[in-house]
C-alpha positions as CSV (number, residue, x, y, z in Angstrom):
1,G,117.0,149.1,132.5
2,T,115.1,152.3,132.4
3,R,112.1,152.8,134.7
4,S,109.1,155.1,134.2
5,C,107.9,157.5,136.9
6,H,105.5,154.8,138.0
7,G,108.3,152.3,138.6
8,E,107.5,150.0,135.6
9,A,110.3,148.9,133.3
10,V,110.3,150.8,130.0
11,V,110.7,148.6,127.0
12,S,112.2,150.0,123.8
13,T,110.0,149.7,120.8
14,Q,112.7,150.7,118.3
15,S,113.2,147.2,116.8
16,T,109.7,146.0,117.5
17,G,108.0,144.6,114.3
18,M,104.5,145.6,113.5
19,S,102.0,142.9,112.4
20,T,100.4,145.4,110.0
21,Y,101.5,148.7,108.4
22,T,98.8,151.0,107.0
23,C,100.2,154.5,107.6
24,T,100.9,156.5,104.4
25,L,103.7,158.4,106.1
26,G,107.0,157.1,107.4
27,F,110.5,156.1,106.4
28,P,109.6,152.6,105.1
29,V,107.0,154.1,102.7
30,C,108.5,157.5,101.8
31,G,109.0,156.2,98.2
32,I,105.3,155.8,97.4
33,W,104.8,159.5,96.6
34,P,105.4,160.1,92.9
35,V,106.4,163.6,91.7
36,G,103.4,165.8,91.5
37,Y,101.4,164.1,94.2
38,D,100.4,166.2,97.2
39,G,100.1,164.9,100.7
40,T,96.4,163.9,100.2
41,D,96.6,162.0,96.9
42,I,97.3,158.6,98.5
43,N,94.3,157.6,100.6
44,A,95.3,154.2,101.9
45,L,98.2,151.8,102.2
46,C,98.7,148.2,103.3
47,R,101.9,146.1,103.7
48,S,101.6,142.4,102.9
49,H,101.8,139.9,105.7
50,N,105.1,138.6,104.5
51,D,106.6,142.1,104.5
52,K,107.5,141.9,100.8
53,L,104.9,144.1,99.1
54,L,103.0,147.3,99.6
55,V,99.7,148.3,98.0
56,T,98.3,151.9,97.8
57,A,95.0,153.5,96.9
58,D,95.0,156.9,95.3
59,D,92.8,159.8,94.2
60,F,93.2,158.9,90.5
61,G,91.3,155.5,90.7
62,L,94.6,153.5,90.8
63,V,95.7,150.6,93.0
64,N,99.5,150.7,93.0
65,L,101.9,147.8,93.9
66,F,105.4,148.4,95.3
67,R,108.1,146.3,96.9
68,Y,108.4,146.8,100.7
69,P,110.2,148.7,102.1
70,C,109.8,151.5,99.6
71,C,112.3,154.1,100.7
72,N,113.6,155.3,97.4
73,P,111.8,158.3,95.8
74,T,112.4,156.8,92.4
75,A,111.0,153.4,93.3
76,E,109.4,151.4,90.5
77,W,105.8,150.3,90.9
78,S,102.9,148.8,88.9
79,S,99.5,150.6,88.7
80,F,96.2,149.0,88.1
81,R,93.0,150.7,87.0
82,G,89.6,149.3,87.9
83,H,87.8,152.1,89.8
84,S,86.2,155.0,88.0
85,A,87.1,157.5,90.7
86,H,89.2,157.7,93.9
87,V,90.1,154.5,95.8
88,T,89.4,154.7,99.6
89,K,90.9,151.5,101.0
90,V,93.2,148.6,100.1
91,R,94.0,145.4,102.1
92,F,95.9,142.2,101.5
93,L,94.0,139.0,102.4
94,H,95.8,136.4,104.4
95,G,98.3,134.6,102.3
96,D,99.1,137.8,100.3
97,K,97.7,136.3,97.0
98,E,94.7,138.8,96.8
99,V,94.1,142.4,97.5
100,F,90.7,144.1,98.0
101,S,90.2,147.7,97.0
102,L,87.2,149.9,97.9
103,G,86.0,152.6,95.5
104,G,84.8,156.0,96.7
105,R,82.3,157.5,94.3
106,D,81.9,154.3,92.3
107,Q,81.1,152.3,95.5
108,S,82.7,149.2,94.1
109,I,84.7,146.4,95.7
110,I,87.4,144.8,93.5
111,Q,89.4,141.7,94.3
112,W,92.8,141.7,92.7
113,G,95.0,138.6,92.2
114,I,98.7,138.9,93.0
115,C,101.0,136.7,90.8
């Protein structure tokens, strides 16, 4: 095994699974960026607890649902409008049957059902 300069064993994290995924950048989510979006148009992202779905919040008032992982730049998705302006956060609830989204300028909280 490999040792650090302090003598502790170094553990590889390459195949370590994450309990959550909320970063808008990275290989498993590189397909969430539609043509014409810049690097700031997607404000938040959340992977479902069962690792099957991905939800994003964007600057256009949309909540977008993708399959996870989403590595294909031509990935299909569904968009849902409920906010009157940009969406700042999205999160799956435990059980992955609902998503909460938080609006920016409209200051609303919307609960979405996942079928």
